[in-house]
N, C-alpha and C positions, 0 to 999 in steps of 0.2 A: 343266141341259142347256145346252150351249154354243149361242149364237144367232148368233155372228159373231166377228170379230176387229177390234181397234182398233190401228192401226199409227201410231206416232209418228215423225215425221221431225224431227230436231233441226236447228235453223237459226240462223245468225248474223244473218239478215235475214228474219224470218218474214213480213213484209208482201210482200216481193218473191217469196218462195217460194209464198205463198198465191196471189198473182196468177199465177204460173207454172202452178200446178196448175189454177186456175180458167180462165185465158184461153188459155194455150198448149196444155195437155193436155186442157182442156175437161171436167174431172171435175165432175159435178153436186155441189152442196154446199148446206149450210144453215148459218145463223148460229146457233150454240148459245148465244149471248149475248155481248155486249161485243166483237163482231168475231171471236170464236173460231169459225173455219170448220171444219166437219166435211165431208170429201169422201167421196162414195160411191166404192167401189172395185169393180172387176170381180171375177169369181170368183177366189178365192185358193187357193193351195196352200201347204202348209207342208212344208219339207224339213229333215231333221235331219242335220247334217254334224258330223264330228269336229272338235273345236277346243278350245283352252285358254282361250278368252276368253268373256266374257258379252256380247260385242257381237253384235248381230243385223243382218242386211243386208236391204235392200229391193230386189227386182228386179221391174220391171214386165214383163209379157209382151205381145207384139203378134203379129199374124198374119203380117206381112211386114216384117222389119227394114229392108230396103232402102227400102221405101215410107215407113216411119216416119222414117228418116234424111232422106229427101228432103223430107218434110213439115216436119220440124224446121228444116232448112236454109232452107226457104222462109219460115220465121218468124224467121230470123237466130239460130237456136240451133245451136251447134256440137255435133256428135256425132262420136265417134271412128270410124275405119273399122270396118266389121263384121268380126268374127272368128268362124269356125266352131270351136266348142270340142267338137264331137261331140254333146253334150247339147243344144246350142242355138247360134244365131248371135247374137252379143252386140255391143252398142255401149254406150258410156258418154257421159254428158254432165254438165256441172257446172251445178248450180242457181244462180240468182242469189244465194242466201245463202251459196254456197261449197261446199255438200255435193255429193257425187257420186251420180248416179242411173244405175243399170244397166237397160237394156231389152234383152230378147232374144226371138227367135222360137224357141219350143221345138221340139226335134227328138225329145224323149223322150215316152214314153207319159204321158198325163194322166189323173188320176182324175176320175170323174164328180162333179159338185157334189152334196152331200147334199141330199135332199128335205127341205123344211121339215116339222117335226113338226106333225101335225094338231092335237094337243093344245095345243102352245104357240102356234101361229099363229092358231087360230080365235078366241082371245080378243080379238084386235086387229083382225080383219077382218070385214067383212060377207060374206055368202055370195057376192056377185057379184065381190068383189075377190080378186086373188091366184091365180086359176085361169088356167092356160095354155090359150089357144085352140088348135084344131087347126093353124091357120096358123102360130102362134108355135112350136109343137112341130116342125112340118115345117121351118121356117126354121132352128131350132137344129140339127136333124139335118143339113140341107144345109150349114150353116157348118162343123160338125164334120167332115163328109165331105170338104169342100174343103180344110180344114186338114190332114187326114190325107194327102190326095193331094199337097199342097204339100210336106209334110215328106218324103214319099217321093221327090219330084223333087229336093229339096234334098240328100238323102243321095246320090243318084245323080250329081249334078252338082258337088258340092263336095268 
């Protein structure tokens, strides 16, 4: 049973890129040993595209790309101008290690995140951990509703 995904970002300056993900993007992380940081990633989607290469790409998603660009510029991180590609509004930035990172506001339908397997997850949690409260469920529904409304407005105005 698949329990998650592990994404590897190749870097020419891993310390600078680790600091970028930790300090600028503020991804939670743990030290897996000897300074090898593992970053928690938000809900993830996998898209299969035609191609002749075994190269894979990493795109981060955000709720509002213009707000993301403004936030990055406030931290002296250059982002390219936002471009509406139909499926999303995208920007690109260069990581300190030289790699390129794409960030976009999705305009496409998004799949629901799969529920955790009761069998696989109960072994590692106590009964009180891992359950969503009514308030968290409502907050999630509200956030999804707002994102859907924002995507509708973006399609009309762009």
